[in-house]
PDBQT receptor file of N, H, CA, C and O in Angstrom, charges set to zero:
ATOM      1  N   MET A   1     191.685 127.569 125.611  1.00  0.00    +0.000 N 
ATOM      2  CA  MET A   1     190.412 127.745 124.926  1.00  0.00    +0.000 C 
ATOM      3  C   MET A   1     189.265 127.200 125.776  1.00  0.00    +0.000 C 
ATOM      4  O   MET A   1     188.187 127.793 125.828  1.00  0.00    +0.000 OA
ATOM      5  N   GLU A   2     189.502 126.074 126.437  1.00  0.00    +0.000 N 
ATOM      6  H   GLU A   2     190.377 125.592 126.395  1.00  0.00    +0.000 HD
ATOM      7  CA  GLU A   2     188.463 125.490 127.271  1.00  0.00    +0.000 C 
ATOM      8  C   GLU A   2     188.096 126.432 128.420  1.00  0.00    +0.000 C 
ATOM      9  O   GLU A   2     186.922 126.551 128.769  1.00  0.00    +0.000 OA
ATOM     10  N   ASN A   3     189.095 127.107 129.012  1.00  0.00    +0.000 N 
ATOM     11  H   ASN A   3     190.049 127.011 128.729  1.00  0.00    +0.000 HD
ATOM     12  CA  ASN A   3     188.812 128.057 130.085  1.00  0.00    +0.000 C 
ATOM     13  C   ASN A   3     187.923 129.189 129.587  1.00  0.00    +0.000 C 
ATOM     14  O   ASN A   3     187.009 129.613 130.293  1.00  0.00    +0.000 OA
ATOM     15  N   GLN A   4     188.182 129.681 128.380  1.00  0.00    +0.000 N 
ATOM     16  H   GLN A   4     188.925 129.336 127.806  1.00  0.00    +0.000 HD
ATOM     17  CA  GLN A   4     187.363 130.753 127.817  1.00  0.00    +0.000 C 
ATOM     18  C   GLN A   4     185.934 130.269 127.610  1.00  0.00    +0.000 C 
ATOM     19  O   GLN A   4     184.989 131.015 127.870  1.00  0.00    +0.000 OA
ATOM     20  N   GLN A   5     185.761 129.051 127.152  1.00  0.00    +0.000 N 
ATOM     21  H   GLN A   5     186.528 128.446 126.941  1.00  0.00    +0.000 HD
ATOM     22  CA  GLN A   5     184.420 128.519 126.943  1.00  0.00    +0.000 C 
ATOM     23  C   GLN A   5     183.691 128.375 128.267  1.00  0.00    +0.000 C 
ATOM     24  O   GLN A   5     182.494 128.654 128.343  1.00  0.00    +0.000 OA
ATOM     25  N   ASN A   6     184.393 127.941 129.321  1.00  0.00    +0.000 N 
ATOM     26  H   ASN A   6     185.365 127.714 129.259  1.00  0.00    +0.000 HD
ATOM     27  CA  ASN A   6     183.769 127.831 130.635  1.00  0.00    +0.000 C 
ATOM     28  C   ASN A   6     183.348 129.197 131.154  1.00  0.00    +0.000 C 
ATOM     29  O   ASN A   6     182.245 129.337 131.682  1.00  0.00    +0.000 OA
ATOM     30  N   LEU A   7     184.197 130.205 131.018  1.00  0.00    +0.000 N 
ATOM     31  H   LEU A   7     185.093 130.092 130.589  1.00  0.00    +0.000 HD
ATOM     32  CA  LEU A   7     183.842 131.555 131.430  1.00  0.00    +0.000 C 
ATOM     33  C   LEU A   7     182.668 132.073 130.617  1.00  0.00    +0.000 C 
ATOM     34  O   LEU A   7     181.765 132.708 131.161  1.00  0.00    +0.000 OA
ATOM     35  N   ASP A   8     182.677 131.804 129.307  1.00  0.00    +0.000 N 
ATOM     36  H   ASP A   8     183.411 131.288 128.865  1.00  0.00    +0.000 HD
ATOM     37  CA  ASP A   8     181.614 132.262 128.429  1.00  0.00    +0.000 C 
ATOM     38  C   ASP A   8     180.268 131.715 128.889  1.00  0.00    +0.000 C 
ATOM     39  O   ASP A   8     179.273 132.441 128.865  1.00  0.00    +0.000 OA
ATOM     40  N   CYS A   9     180.214 130.466 129.304  1.00  0.00    +0.000 N 
ATOM     41  H   CYS A   9     181.022 129.877 129.323  1.00  0.00    +0.000 HD
ATOM     42  CA  CYS A   9     178.969 129.858 129.751  1.00  0.00    +0.000 C 
ATOM     43  C   CYS A   9     178.468 130.510 131.040  1.00  0.00    +0.000 C 
ATOM     44  O   CYS A   9     177.263 130.698 131.212  1.00  0.00    +0.000 OA
ATOM     45  N   ARG A  10     179.383 130.853 131.943  1.00  0.00    +0.000 N 
ATOM     46  H   ARG A  10     180.361 130.700 131.804  1.00  0.00    +0.000 HD
ATOM     47  CA  ARG A  10     178.984 131.412 133.233  1.00  0.00    +0.000 C 
ATOM     48  C   ARG A  10     178.718 132.910 133.176  1.00  0.00    +0.000 C 
ATOM     49  O   ARG A  10     177.845 133.403 133.889  1.00  0.00    +0.000 OA
ATOM     50  N   LEU A  11     179.443 133.635 132.353  1.00  0.00    +0.000 N 
ATOM     51  H   LEU A  11     180.152 133.234 131.773  1.00  0.00    +0.000 HD
ATOM     52  CA  LEU A  11     179.383 135.094 132.377  1.00  0.00    +0.000 C 
ATOM     53  C   LEU A  11     178.692 135.705 131.170  1.00  0.00    +0.000 C 
ATOM     54  O   LEU A  11     178.460 136.914 131.156  1.00  0.00    +0.000 OA
ATOM     55  N   GLY A  12     178.362 134.934 130.178  1.00  0.00    +0.000 N 
ATOM     56  H   GLY A  12     178.550 133.952 130.190  1.00  0.00    +0.000 HD
ATOM     57  CA  GLY A  12     177.788 135.476 128.955  1.00  0.00    +0.000 C 
ATOM     58  C   GLY A  12     178.876 135.677 127.917  1.00  0.00    +0.000 C 
ATOM     59  O   GLY A  12     180.015 135.264 128.134  1.00  0.00    +0.000 OA
ATOM     60  N   PRO A  13     178.547 136.306 126.787  1.00  0.00    +0.000 N 
ATOM     61  CA  PRO A  13     179.545 136.509 125.729  1.00  0.00    +0.000 C 
ATOM     62  C   PRO A  13     180.746 137.306 126.237  1.00  0.00    +0.000 C 
ATOM     63  O   PRO A  13     180.594 138.279 126.975  1.00  0.00    +0.000 OA
ATOM     64  N   LEU A  14     181.929 136.880 125.832  1.00  0.00    +0.000 N 
ATOM     65  H   LEU A  14     182.052 136.090 125.232  1.00  0.00    +0.000 HD
ATOM     66  CA  LEU A  14     183.166 137.536 126.241  1.00  0.00    +0.000 C 
ATOM     67  C   LEU A  14     183.737 138.338 125.081  1.00  0.00    +0.000 C 
ATOM     68  O   LEU A  14     183.710 137.894 123.933  1.00  0.00    +0.000 OA
ATOM     69  N   LEU A  15     184.253 139.526 125.391  1.00  0.00    +0.000 N 
ATOM     70  H   LEU A  15     184.274 139.887 126.323  1.00  0.00    +0.000 HD
ATOM     71  CA  LEU A  15     184.818 140.417 124.383  1.00  0.00    +0.000 C 
ATOM     72  C   LEU A  15     186.298 140.631 124.641  1.00  0.00    +0.000 C 
ATOM     73  O   LEU A  15     186.713 140.824 125.784  1.00  0.00    +0.000 OA
ATOM     74  N   ARG A  16     187.090 140.597 123.587  1.00  0.00    +0.000 N 
ATOM     75  H   ARG A  16     186.753 140.440 122.659  1.00  0.00    +0.000 HD
ATOM     76  CA  ARG A  16     188.506 140.967 123.676  1.00  0.00    +0.000 C 
ATOM     77  C   ARG A  16     188.609 142.479 123.526  1.00  0.00    +0.000 C 
ATOM     78  O   ARG A  16     187.624 143.147 123.208  1.00  0.00    +0.000 OA
ATOM     79  N   GLU A  17     189.797 143.012 123.754  1.00  0.00    +0.000 N 
ATOM     80  H   GLU A  17     190.596 142.470 124.013  1.00  0.00    +0.000 HD
ATOM     81  CA  GLU A  17     189.994 144.465 123.718  1.00  0.00    +0.000 C 
ATOM     82  C   GLU A  17     189.514 145.078 122.399  1.00  0.00    +0.000 C 
ATOM     83  O   GLU A  17     188.833 146.103 122.405  1.00  0.00    +0.000 OA
ATOM     84  N   ARG A  18     189.854 144.476 121.305  1.00  0.00    +0.000 N 
ATOM     85  H   ARG A  18     190.407 143.643 121.300  1.00  0.00    +0.000 HD
ATOM     86  CA  ARG A  18     189.467 145.007 119.990  1.00  0.00    +0.000 C 
ATOM     87  C   ARG A  18     187.945 145.123 119.866  1.00  0.00    +0.000 C 
ATOM     88  O   ARG A  18     187.431 146.086 119.297  1.00  0.00    +0.000 OA
ATOM     89  N   GLN A  19     187.234 144.130 120.404  1.00  0.00    +0.000 N 
ATOM     90  H   GLN A  19     187.651 143.348 120.866  1.00  0.00    +0.000 HD
ATOM     91  CA  GLN A  19     185.779 144.155 120.343  1.00  0.00    +0.000 C 
ATOM     92  C   GLN A  19     185.196 145.229 121.258  1.00  0.00    +0.000 C 
ATOM     93  O   GLN A  19     184.210 145.878 120.907  1.00  0.00    +0.000 OA
ATOM     94  N   VAL A  20     185.799 145.417 122.425  1.00  0.00    +0.000 N 
ATOM     95  H   VAL A  20     186.600 144.890 122.710  1.00  0.00    +0.000 HD
ATOM     96  CA  VAL A  20     185.349 146.477 123.332  1.00  0.00    +0.000 C 
ATOM     97  C   VAL A  20     185.529 147.834 122.658  1.00  0.00    +0.000 C 
ATOM     98  O   VAL A  20     184.654 148.696 122.746  1.00  0.00    +0.000 OA
ATOM     99  N   LEU A  21     186.670 148.024 121.983  1.00  0.00    +0.000 N 
ATOM    100  H   LEU A  21     187.381 147.324 121.912  1.00  0.00    +0.000 HD
ATOM    101  CA  LEU A  21     186.938 149.299 121.332  1.00  0.00    +0.000 C 
ATOM    102  C   LEU A  21     185.987 149.583 120.175  1.00  0.00    +0.000 C 
ATOM    103  O   LEU A  21     185.839 150.737 119.772  1.00  0.00    +0.000 OA
ATOM    104  N   GLN A  22     185.348 148.565 119.640  1.00  0.00    +0.000 N 
ATOM    105  H   GLN A  22     185.468 147.628 119.967  1.00  0.00    +0.000 HD
ATOM    106  CA  GLN A  22     184.334 148.794 118.613  1.00  0.00    +0.000 C 
ATOM    107  C   GLN A  22     183.064 149.380 119.224  1.00  0.00    +0.000 C 
ATOM    108  O   GLN A  22     182.283 150.034 118.533  1.00  0.00    +0.000 OA
ATOM    109  N   LEU A  23     182.860 149.147 120.518  1.00  0.00    +0.000 N 
ATOM    110  H   LEU A  23     183.495 148.617 121.080  1.00  0.00    +0.000 HD
ATOM    111  CA  LEU A  23     181.669 149.649 121.205  1.00  0.00    +0.000 C 
ATOM    112  C   LEU A  23     181.902 150.990 121.891  1.00  0.00    +0.000 C 
ATOM    113  O   LEU A  23     180.959 151.747 122.121  1.00  0.00    +0.000 OA
ATOM    114  N   ILE A  24     183.155 151.280 122.215  1.00  0.00    +0.000 N 
ATOM    115  H   ILE A  24     183.921 150.665 122.028  1.00  0.00    +0.000 HD
ATOM    116  CA  ILE A  24     183.499 152.512 122.932  1.00  0.00    +0.000 C 
ATOM    117  C   ILE A  24     184.365 153.366 122.005  1.00  0.00    +0.000 C 
ATOM    118  O   ILE A  24     185.444 152.933 121.601  1.00  0.00    +0.000 OA
ATOM    119  N   PRO A  25     183.911 154.560 121.668  1.00  0.00    +0.000 N 
ATOM    120  CA  PRO A  25     184.597 155.374 120.659  1.00  0.00    +0.000 C 
ATOM    121  C   PRO A  25     185.834 156.111 121.185  1.00  0.00    +0.000 C 
ATOM    122  O   PRO A  25     185.861 157.342 121.214  1.00  0.00    +0.000 OA
ATOM    123  N   VAL A  26     186.856 155.356 121.601  1.00  0.00    +0.000 N 
ATOM    124  H   VAL A  26     186.835 154.357 121.578  1.00  0.00    +0.000 HD
ATOM    125  CA  VAL A  26     188.118 155.958 122.054  1.00  0.00    +0.000 C 
ATOM    126  C   VAL A  26     189.278 155.183 121.449  1.00  0.00    +0.000 C 
ATOM    127  O   VAL A  26     189.114 154.066 120.957  1.00  0.00    +0.000 OA
ATOM    128  N   SER A  27     190.447 155.796 121.495  1.00  0.00    +0.000 N 
ATOM    129  H   SER A  27     190.580 156.703 121.894  1.00  0.00    +0.000 HD
ATOM    130  CA  SER A  27     191.640 155.116 120.992  1.00  0.00    +0.000 C 
ATOM    131  C   SER A  27     192.087 154.035 121.963  1.00  0.00    +0.000 C 
ATOM    132  O   SER A  27     191.669 154.012 123.121  1.00  0.00    +0.000 OA
ATOM    133  N   ARG A  28     192.932 153.150 121.486  1.00  0.00    +0.000 N 
ATOM    134  H   ARG A  28     193.272 153.169 120.546  1.00  0.00    +0.000 HD
ATOM    135  CA  ARG A  28     193.490 152.090 122.323  1.00  0.00    +0.000 C 
ATOM    136  C   ARG A  28     194.287 152.697 123.489  1.00  0.00    +0.000 C 
ATOM    137  O   ARG A  28     194.226 152.194 124.611  1.00  0.00    +0.000 OA
ATOM    138  N   ALA A  29     195.030 153.772 123.222  1.00  0.00    +0.000 N 
ATOM    139  H   ALA A  29     195.080 154.180 122.310  1.00  0.00    +0.000 HD
ATOM    140  CA  ALA A  29     195.816 154.422 124.276  1.00  0.00    +0.000 C 
ATOM    141  C   ALA A  29     194.908 154.969 125.376  1.00  0.00    +0.000 C 
ATOM    142  O   ALA A  29     195.200 154.808 126.561  1.00  0.00    +0.000 OA
ATOM    143  N   THR A  30     193.822 155.607 124.991  1.00  0.00    +0.000 N 
ATOM    144  H   THR A  30     193.585 155.738 124.028  1.00  0.00    +0.000 HD
ATOM    145  CA  THR A  30     192.872 156.134 125.979  1.00  0.00    +0.000 C 
ATOM    146  C   THR A  30     192.249 154.997 126.768  1.00  0.00    +0.000 C 
ATOM    147  O   THR A  30     192.125 155.084 127.990  1.00  0.00    +0.000 OA
ATOM    148  N   PHE A  31     191.857 153.938 126.088  1.00  0.00    +0.000 N 
ATOM    149  H   PHE A  31     191.958 153.866 125.096  1.00  0.00    +0.000 HD
ATOM    150  CA  PHE A  31     191.258 152.785 126.762  1.00  0.00    +0.000 C 
ATOM    151  C   PHE A  31     192.218 152.202 127.799  1.00  0.00    +0.000 C 
ATOM    152  O   PHE A  31     191.812 151.914 128.925  1.00  0.00    +0.000 OA
ATOM    153  N   ARG A  32     193.465 152.028 127.433  1.00  0.00    +0.000 N 
ATOM    154  H   ARG A  32     193.795 152.262 126.518  1.00  0.00    +0.000 HD
ATOM    155  CA  ARG A  32     194.443 151.471 128.373  1.00  0.00    +0.000 C 
ATOM    156  C   ARG A  32     194.713 152.433 129.527  1.00  0.00    +0.000 C 
ATOM    157  O   ARG A  32     194.949 151.993 130.653  1.00  0.00    +0.000 OA
ATOM    158  N   ARG A  33     194.682 153.727 129.266  1.00  0.00    +0.000 N 
ATOM    159  H   ARG A  33     194.490 154.084 128.351  1.00  0.00    +0.000 HD
ATOM    160  CA  ARG A  33     194.823 154.714 130.340  1.00  0.00    +0.000 C 
ATOM    161  C   ARG A  33     193.640 154.600 131.298  1.00  0.00    +0.000 C 
ATOM    162  O   ARG A  33     193.819 154.659 132.514  1.00  0.00    +0.000 OA
ATOM    163  N   TRP A  34     192.435 154.437 130.758  1.00  0.00    +0.000 N 
ATOM    164  H   TRP A  34     192.290 154.388 129.770  1.00  0.00    +0.000 HD
ATOM    165  CA  TRP A  34     191.249 154.248 131.592  1.00  0.00    +0.000 C 
ATOM    166  C   TRP A  34     191.391 152.998 132.456  1.00  0.00    +0.000 C 
ATOM    167  O   TRP A  34     190.984 153.011 133.617  1.00  0.00    +0.000 OA
ATOM    168  N   LEU A  35     191.956 151.921 131.918  1.00  0.00    +0.000 N 
ATOM    169  H   LEU A  35     192.287 151.911 130.975  1.00  0.00    +0.000 HD
ATOM    170  CA  LEU A  35     192.163 150.703 132.697  1.00  0.00    +0.000 C 
ATOM    171  C   LEU A  35     193.120 150.968 133.859  1.00  0.00    +0.000 C 
ATOM    172  O   LEU A  35     192.847 150.576 134.993  1.00  0.00    +0.000 OA
ATOM    173  N   ARG A  36     194.241 151.635 133.575  1.00  0.00    +0.000 N 
ATOM    174  H   ARG A  36     194.463 151.953 132.654  1.00  0.00    +0.000 HD
ATOM    175  CA  ARG A  36     195.224 151.926 134.628  1.00  0.00    +0.000 C 
ATOM    176  C   ARG A  36     194.639 152.814 135.719  1.00  0.00    +0.000 C 
ATOM    177  O   ARG A  36     194.957 152.644 136.896  1.00  0.00    +0.000 OA
ATOM    178  N   ARG A  37     193.790 153.755 135.336  1.00  0.00    +0.000 N 
ATOM    179  H   ARG A  37     193.531 153.893 134.380  1.00  0.00    +0.000 HD
ATOM    180  CA  ARG A  37     193.215 154.698 136.299  1.00  0.00    +0.000 C 
ATOM    181  C   ARG A  37     191.951 154.183 136.966  1.00  0.00    +0.000 C 
ATOM    182  O   ARG A  37     191.403 154.840 137.851  1.00  0.00    +0.000 OA
ATOM    183  N   GLY A  38     191.483 153.010 136.546  1.00  0.00    +0.000 N 
ATOM    184  H   GLY A  38     191.928 152.477 135.827  1.00  0.00    +0.000 HD
ATOM    185  CA  GLY A  38     190.276 152.451 137.143  1.00  0.00    +0.000 C 
ATOM    186  C   GLY A  38     188.988 153.048 136.613  1.00  0.00    +0.000 C 
ATOM    187  O   GLY A  38     187.926 152.854 137.204  1.00  0.00    +0.000 OA
ATOM    188  N   ILE A  39     189.068 153.772 135.509  1.00  0.00    +0.000 N 
ATOM    189  H   ILE A  39     189.932 153.930 135.029  1.00  0.00    +0.000 HD
ATOM    190  CA  ILE A  39     187.878 154.370 134.902  1.00  0.00    +0.000 C 
ATOM    191  C   ILE A  39     187.026 153.292 134.233  1.00  0.00    +0.000 C 
ATOM    192  O   ILE A  39     185.797 153.348 134.267  1.00  0.00    +0.000 OA
ATOM    193  N   PHE A  40     187.690 152.321 133.631  1.00  0.00    +0.000 N 
ATOM    194  H   PHE A  40     188.688 152.276 133.604  1.00  0.00    +0.000 HD
ATOM    195  CA  PHE A  40     187.014 151.188 132.992  1.00  0.00    +0.000 C 
ATOM    196  C   PHE A  40     187.403 149.929 133.757  1.00  0.00    +0.000 C 
ATOM    197  O   PHE A  40     188.554 149.808 134.178  1.00  0.00    +0.000 OA
ATOM    198  N   PRO A  41     186.477 148.986 133.949  1.00  0.00    +0.000 N 
ATOM    199  CA  PRO A  41     186.806 147.766 134.709  1.00  0.00    +0.000 C 
ATOM    200  C   PRO A  41     187.962 146.978 134.084  1.00  0.00    +0.000 C 
ATOM    201  O   PRO A  41     188.108 146.948 132.863  1.00  0.00    +0.000 OA
ATOM    202  N   ARG A  42     188.768 146.352 134.914  1.00  0.00    +0.000 N 
ATOM    203  H   ARG A  42     188.650 146.376 135.906  1.00  0.00    +0.000 HD
ATOM    204  CA  ARG A  42     189.959 145.640 134.467  1.00  0.00    +0.000 C 
ATOM    205  C   ARG A  42     189.649 144.410 133.613  1.00  0.00    +0.000 C 
ATOM    206  O   ARG A  42     190.490 144.010 132.808  1.00  0.00    +0.000 OA
ATOM    207  N   GLY A  43     188.513 143.819 133.753  1.00  0.00    +0.000 N 
ATOM    208  H   GLY A  43     187.829 144.144 134.406  1.00  0.00    +0.000 HD
ATOM    209  CA  GLY A  43     188.199 142.632 132.970  1.00  0.00    +0.000 C 
ATOM    210  C   GLY A  43     188.648 141.364 133.678  1.00  0.00    +0.000 C 
ATOM    211  O   GLY A  43     189.074 141.395 134.832  1.00  0.00    +0.000 OA
ATOM    212  N   HIS A  44     188.547 140.267 132.977  1.00  0.00    +0.000 N 
ATOM    213  H   HIS A  44     188.201 140.242 132.039  1.00  0.00    +0.000 HD
ATOM    214  CA  HIS A  44     188.882 138.949 133.514  1.00  0.00    +0.000 C 
ATOM    215  C   HIS A  44     190.114 138.443 132.785  1.00  0.00    +0.000 C 
ATOM    216  O   HIS A  44     190.199 138.547 131.561  1.00  0.00    +0.000 OA
ATOM    217  N   ARG A  45     191.061 137.902 133.519  1.00  0.00    +0.000 N 
ATOM    218  H   ARG A  45     190.992 137.818 134.514  1.00  0.00    +0.000 HD
ATOM    219  CA  ARG A  45     192.305 137.420 132.918  1.00  0.00    +0.000 C 
ATOM    220  C   ARG A  45     192.179 135.939 132.559  1.00  0.00    +0.000 C 
ATOM    221  O   ARG A  45     191.733 135.124 133.366  1.00  0.00    +0.000 OA
ATOM    222  N   LEU A  46     192.575 135.618 131.350  1.00  0.00    +0.000 N 
ATOM    223  H   LEU A  46     192.937 136.280 130.694  1.00  0.00    +0.000 HD
ATOM    224  CA  LEU A  46     192.658 134.245 130.888  1.00  0.00    +0.000 C 
ATOM    225  C   LEU A  46     194.136 133.880 130.762  1.00  0.00    +0.000 C 
ATOM    226  O   LEU A  46     194.986 134.769 130.713  1.00  0.00    +0.000 OA
ATOM    227  N   PRO A  47     194.450 132.602 130.709  1.00  0.00    +0.000 N 
ATOM    228  CA  PRO A  47     195.852 132.213 130.507  1.00  0.00    +0.000 C 
ATOM    229  C   PRO A  47     196.416 132.844 129.234  1.00  0.00    +0.000 C 
ATOM    230  O   PRO A  47     195.698 133.020 128.249  1.00  0.00    +0.000 OA
ATOM    231  N   GLY A  48     197.689 133.176 129.263  1.00  0.00    +0.000 N 
ATOM    232  H   GLY A  48     198.272 133.033 130.063  1.00  0.00    +0.000 HD
ATOM    233  CA  GLY A  48     198.319 133.770 128.101  1.00  0.00    +0.000 C 
ATOM    234  C   GLY A  48     198.194 135.281 128.081  1.00  0.00    +0.000 C 
ATOM    235  O   GLY A  48     198.284 135.892 127.017  1.00  0.00    +0.000 OA
ATOM    236  N   ARG A  49     197.988 135.894 129.236  1.00  0.00    +0.000 N 
ATOM    237  H   ARG A  49     197.915 135.397 130.100  1.00  0.00    +0.000 HD
ATOM    238  CA  ARG A  49     197.882 137.350 129.359  1.00  0.00    +0.000 C 
ATOM    239  C   ARG A  49     196.754 137.934 128.524  1.00  0.00    +0.000 C 
ATOM    240  O   ARG A  49     196.882 139.030 127.978  1.00  0.00    +0.000 OA
ATOM    241  N   ILE A  50     195.663 137.213 128.425  1.00  0.00    +0.000 N 
ATOM    242  H   ILE A  50     195.559 136.322 128.869  1.00  0.00    +0.000 HD
ATOM    243  CA  ILE A  50     194.502 137.660 127.662  1.00  0.00    +0.000 C 
ATOM    244  C   ILE A  50     193.472 138.244 128.630  1.00  0.00    +0.000 C 
ATOM    245  O   ILE A  50     193.101 137.601 129.612  1.00  0.00    +0.000 OA
ATOM    246  N   SER A  51     193.021 139.447 128.351  1.00  0.00    +0.000 N 
ATOM    247  H   SER A  51     193.322 139.969 127.553  1.00  0.00    +0.000 HD
ATOM    248  CA  SER A  51     191.953 140.057 129.134  1.00  0.00    +0.000 C 
ATOM    249  C   SER A  51     190.668 140.030 128.325  1.00  0.00    +0.000 C 
ATOM    250  O   SER A  51     190.668 140.279 127.119  1.00  0.00    +0.000 OA
ATOM    251  N   VAL A  52     189.590 139.728 129.001  1.00  0.00    +0.000 N 
ATOM    252  H   VAL A  52     189.591 139.526 129.981  1.00  0.00    +0.000 HD
ATOM    253  CA  VAL A  52     188.277 139.717 128.367  1.00  0.00    +0.000 C 
ATOM    254  C   VAL A  52     187.291 140.426 129.290  1.00  0.00    +0.000 C 
ATOM    255  O   VAL A  52     187.495 140.502 130.501  1.00  0.00    +0.000 OA
ATOM    256  N   TRP A  53     186.231 140.939 128.698  1.00  0.00    +0.000 N 
ATOM    257  H   TRP A  53     186.065 140.877 127.714  1.00  0.00    +0.000 HD
ATOM    258  CA  TRP A  53     185.151 141.579 129.427  1.00  0.00    +0.000 C 
ATOM    259  C   TRP A  53     183.854 140.934 128.984  1.00  0.00    +0.000 C 
ATOM    260  O   TRP A  53     183.725 140.526 127.830  1.00  0.00    +0.000 OA
ATOM    261  N   THR A  54     182.892 140.838 129.891  1.00  0.00    +0.000 N 
ATOM    262  H   THR A  54     182.997 141.169 130.829  1.00  0.00    +0.000 HD
ATOM    263  CA  THR A  54     181.594 140.323 129.461  1.00  0.00    +0.000 C 
ATOM    264  C   THR A  54     180.874 141.430 128.710  1.00  0.00    +0.000 C 
ATOM    265  O   THR A  54     181.048 142.615 128.996  1.00  0.00    +0.000 OA
ATOM    266  N   LEU A  55     180.079 141.029 127.763  1.00  0.00    +0.000 N 
ATOM    267  H   LEU A  55     179.938 140.067 127.530  1.00  0.00    +0.000 HD
ATOM    268  CA  LEU A  55     179.296 141.998 127.001  1.00  0.00    +0.000 C 
ATOM    269  C   LEU A  55     178.439 142.826 127.942  1.00  0.00    +0.000 C 
ATOM    270  O   LEU A  55     178.323 144.039 127.767  1.00  0.00    +0.000 OA
ATOM    271  N   GLN A  56     177.840 142.189 128.935  1.00  0.00    +0.000 N 
ATOM    272  H   GLN A  56     177.934 141.203 129.077  1.00  0.00    +0.000 HD
ATOM    273  CA  GLN A  56     176.946 142.899 129.846  1.00  0.00    +0.000 C 
ATOM    274  C   GLN A  56     177.680 143.954 130.656  1.00  0.00    +0.000 C 
ATOM    275  O   GLN A  56     177.157 145.053 130.843  1.00  0.00    +0.000 OA
ATOM    276  N   GLU A  57     178.891 143.647 131.147  1.00  0.00    +0.000 N 
ATOM    277  H   GLU A  57     179.316 142.754 130.995  1.00  0.00    +0.000 HD
ATOM    278  CA  GLU A  57     179.594 144.665 131.930  1.00  0.00    +0.000 C 
ATOM    279  C   GLU A  57     180.037 145.839 131.057  1.00  0.00    +0.000 C 
ATOM    280  O   GLU A  57     180.092 146.971 131.538  1.00  0.00    +0.000 OA
ATOM    281  N   VAL A  58     180.351 145.596 129.798  1.00  0.00    +0.000 N 
ATOM    282  H   VAL A  58     180.306 144.676 129.407  1.00  0.00    +0.000 HD
ATOM    283  CA  VAL A  58     180.700 146.689 128.886  1.00  0.00    +0.000 C 
ATOM    284  C   VAL A  58     179.462 147.544 128.613  1.00  0.00    +0.000 C 
ATOM    285  O   VAL A  58     179.534 148.772 128.662  1.00  0.00    +0.000 OA
ATOM    286  N   LEU A  59     178.336 146.906 128.328  1.00  0.00    +0.000 N 
ATOM    287  H   LEU A  59     178.277 145.908 128.289  1.00  0.00    +0.000 HD
ATOM    288  CA  LEU A  59     177.110 147.657 128.058  1.00  0.00    +0.000 C 
ATOM    289  C   LEU A  59     176.665 148.451 129.291  1.00  0.00    +0.000 C 
ATOM    290  O   LEU A  59     176.202 149.584 129.164  1.00  0.00    +0.000 OA
ATOM    291  N   ASP A  60     176.805 147.860 130.478  1.00  0.00    +0.000 N 
ATOM    292  H   ASP A  60     177.182 146.939 130.580  1.00  0.00    +0.000 HD
ATOM    293  CA  ASP A  60     176.466 148.570 131.713  1.00  0.00    +0.000 C 
ATOM    294  C   ASP A  60     177.366 149.790 131.891  1.00  0.00    +0.000 C 
ATOM    295  O   ASP A  60     176.889 150.859 132.274  1.00  0.00    +0.000 OA
ATOM    296  N   TRP A  61     178.659 149.643 131.618  1.00  0.00    +0.000 N 
ATOM    297  H   TRP A  61     179.046 148.775 131.307  1.00  0.00    +0.000 HD
ATOM    298  CA  TRP A  61     179.591 150.763 131.748  1.00  0.00    +0.000 C 
ATOM    299  C   TRP A  61     179.220 151.870 130.761  1.00  0.00    +0.000 C 
ATOM    300  O   TRP A  61     179.236 153.051 131.111  1.00  0.00    +0.000 OA
ATOM    301  N   ILE A  62     178.888 151.487 129.535  1.00  0.00    +0.000 N 
ATOM    302  H   ILE A  62     178.875 150.529 129.251  1.00  0.00    +0.000 HD
ATOM    303  CA  ILE A  62     178.488 152.478 128.526  1.00  0.00    +0.000 C 
ATOM    304  C   ILE A  62     177.255 153.240 129.009  1.00  0.00    +0.000 C 
ATOM    305  O   ILE A  62     177.203 154.465 128.897  1.00  0.00    +0.000 OA
ATOM    306  N   ASP A  63     176.266 152.530 129.544  1.00  0.00    +0.000 N 
ATOM    307  H   ASP A  63     176.308 151.535 129.635  1.00  0.00    +0.000 HD
ATOM    308  CA  ASP A  63     175.045 153.181 130.032  1.00  0.00    +0.000 C 
ATOM    309  C   ASP A  63     175.351 154.182 131.147  1.00  0.00    +0.000 C 
ATOM    310  O   ASP A  63     174.756 155.259 131.191  1.00  0.00    +0.000 OA
ATOM    311  N   ARG A  64     176.268 153.838 132.041  1.00  0.00    +0.000 N 
ATOM    312  H   ARG A  64     176.752 152.963 132.005  1.00  0.00    +0.000 HD
ATOM    313  CA  ARG A  64     176.610 154.710 133.172  1.00  0.00    +0.000 C 
ATOM    314  C   ARG A  64     177.493 155.879 132.788  1.00  0.00    +0.000 C 
ATOM    315  O   ARG A  64     177.402 156.943 133.399  1.00  0.00    +0.000 OA
ATOM    316  N   ASN A  65     178.346 155.704 131.787  1.00  0.00    +0.000 N 
ATOM    317  H   ASN A  65     178.419 154.839 131.290  1.00  0.00    +0.000 HD
ATOM    318  CA  ASN A  65     179.396 156.694 131.545  1.00  0.00    +0.000 C 
ATOM    319  C   ASN A  65     179.333 157.449 130.225  1.00  0.00    +0.000 C 
ATOM    320  O   ASN A  65     179.929 158.519 130.111  1.00  0.00    +0.000 OA
ATOM    321  N   LEU A  66     178.654 156.944 129.258  1.00  0.00    +0.000 N 
ATOM    322  H   LEU A  66     178.169 156.075 129.350  1.00  0.00    +0.000 HD
ATOM    323  CA  LEU A  66     178.673 157.598 127.953  1.00  0.00    +0.000 C 
ATOM    324  C   LEU A  66     177.312 158.147 127.540  1.00  0.00    +0.000 C 
ATOM    325  O   LEU A  66     177.042 158.318 126.351  1.00  0.00    +0.000 OA
ATOM    326  N   GLN A  67     176.479 158.416 128.496  1.00  0.00    +0.000 N 
ATOM    327  H   GLN A  67     176.699 158.278 129.462  1.00  0.00    +0.000 HD
ATOM    328  CA  GLN A  67     175.151 158.969 128.186  1.00  0.00    +0.000 C 
ATOM    329  C   GLN A  67     175.145 160.455 128.387  1.00  0.00    +0.000 C 
ATOM    330  O   GLN A  67     174.119 161.101 128.177  1.00  0.00    +0.000 OA
TER     331      GLN A  67
């Protein structure tokens, strides 16, 4: 938890997969396929196999790809 708080301070708000999917209108399967193919950024790994994305990088990706 402390690592997540440190990342949050440096990178801005952090989003888990479920939160990213609320912003991007695709299924979980499509989202994971995009990750494997490099269509969507891989995110940042936290201990415990947790991936997070900064709110800003998700919003930037949406601006570039879903307009």
